Each structure stands twice: as C-alpha cells, then as structure tokens.
C-alpha positions in Angstrom: -24.8 -39.9 -19.3 -22.6 -40.1 -21.5 -23.4 -42.7 -24.7 -21.9 -43.6 -27.1 -23.2 -44.0 -30.8 -21.4 -46.1 -34.1 -22.3 -44.4 -37.1 -20.9 -44.1 -41.1 -19.6 -41.2 -41.0 -20.2 -38.6 -44.1 -17.4 -36.0 -43.2 -14.6 -36.8 -41.1 -12.0 -34.2 -39.4 -9.0 -34.5 -37.5 -9.3 -36.3 -33.8 -12.0 -37.8 -34.8 -12.5 -41.3 -33.1 -12.9 -44.1 -36.0 -13.5 -48.0 -35.0 -12.7 -49.8 -38.4 -14.1 -53.7 -38.3 -13.5 -56.8 -40.6 -16.3 -59.4 -40.9 -15.3 -63.5 -41.4 -17.4 -66.6 -42.3 -16.0 -70.3 -43.1 -18.4 -70.9 -45.0 -16.2 -74.0 -45.6 -16.7 -77.9 -44.3 -13.9 -77.6 -42.9 -12.2 -75.6 -39.8 -10.0 -73.2 -41.1 -6.5 -72.8 -39.0 -4.2 -70.1 -38.7 -6.1 -67.7 -40.5 -4.8 -64.6 -41.2 -6.7 -61.2 -41.5 -4.1 -57.8 -42.2 -5.9 -54.2 -42.3 -3.9 -52.0 -44.1 -4.5 -48.3 -41.9 -5.7 -45.3 -43.7 -3.0 -43.4 -44.5 -5.3 -40.8 -42.7 -5.6 -42.3 -39.8 -3.7 -43.4 -36.5 -3.7 -46.4 -34.6 -5.7 -45.2 -31.5 -3.8 -45.0 -28.1 -6.2 -47.7 -26.6 -6.9 -50.0 -28.6 -6.4 -53.3 -27.8 -2.7 -53.4 -28.9 -1.6 -56.5 -26.7 -4.3 -58.6 -29.1 -2.9 -57.2 -32.3 0.0 -57.7 -34.1 0.9 -54.3 -36.2 3.5 -53.0 -39.1 5.1 -50.3 -38.8 6.9 -50.9 -42.0 4.1 -51.2 -44.8 4.1 -54.6 -43.5 7.4 -56.0 -44.4 7.8 -57.0 -40.8 5.3 -57.7 -37.5 5.5 -57.7 -34.3 3.9 -56.1 -30.8 4.0 -52.2 -30.9 5.9 -52.6 -27.9 8.4 -54.5 -29.0 9.2 -52.8 -31.9 11.4 -49.8 -32.8 11.1 -47.1 -35.3 14.2 -44.3 -36.7 13.7 -40.9 -34.6 14.5 -39.3 -38.0 17.6 -38.5 -36.1 19.9 -41.1 -37.1 19.2 -43.1 -33.6 15.8 -45.4 -33.0 12.9 -45.2 -30.9 10.0 -47.0 -29.3 6.8 -47.6 -31.7 3.9 -45.6 -31.1 0.3 -46.0 -32.1 0.5 -43.4 -34.9 3.8 -45.2 -36.5 1.7 -48.4 -37.2 0.8 -49.0 -40.6 -1.2 -52.5 -40.7 -3.0 -54.5 -38.0 -3.0 -58.2 -37.9 -4.8 -60.6 -36.3 -4.5 -64.8 -36.5 -7.1 -67.2 -35.4 -6.4 -70.0 -34.2 -9.1 -71.9 -35.4 -12.5 -71.0 -37.4 -14.7 -74.0 -37.0 -17.1 -74.8 -39.7 -20.3 -71.6 -40.0 -18.4 -70.2 -37.3 -18.7 -66.3 -37.8 -17.0 -63.1 -36.5 -15.7 -59.5 -36.3 -12.8 -58.0 -35.6 -12.0 -54.6 -35.0 -9.4 -51.8 -34.2 -10.2 -48.0 -33.2 -8.6 -44.9 -34.8 -8.3 -41.6 -34.9 -8.0 -39.3 -37.4 -5.0 -37.5 -38.6 
C-alpha cells in the first residue's frame, strides 16, 4: 500500500517533492474582495508538472507578467520562443473572489527540488 505523508524536511535533494502552502484568514468585519496571493518560487525548486495549473496564474519573468501556463512563452535560447513549461515558472498567484469575514483557508502548490 502506497502512502503519502507530509513532513517538514530537514534536508532536501534534487528530485524531492515538496508542498508549499500559504494560509489566509479574514479577521475583518467586511468581506475581502478579489484578494490576491502571490508566492515567488524559491530558486532551487521548480513547479511540479502535475500541479493543478488550471487553478493558478503563473509568471515566467519574475512577476512582471501573468497568465495560465499553457498560454505563456519563454525564450528558447536560440533567438526564438517556446511554450513555457512548469519548470519555467518564477511565481504563482491566486485571486480569491471573496473571503467572507471569519473565513480562512490554505492555498497549496506542488514543487520539485531542482
């Protein structure tokens, strides 16, 4: 039986799978509307290929521009461009339409140590 356990790593090596999470909480009296959460990917990790990219907006240029991964292009190193792949992502971003007063949650994405 295969089992997955989330544990805080002491040491990571290339190929290790990681889960990054960001918790949010609306402690105010009013709803938070179009709340944006942005996370830079650490330089030593790549967005995992199996990440739910449909739910994320990503940047492949250090946070200057954003879009769905399938729509983004990057330089191919030979004077042209190619389709962006998960390893090209530099940042991930979620836009939460409404966070009700007292509501909380956690946003997660999967990554792999480069």
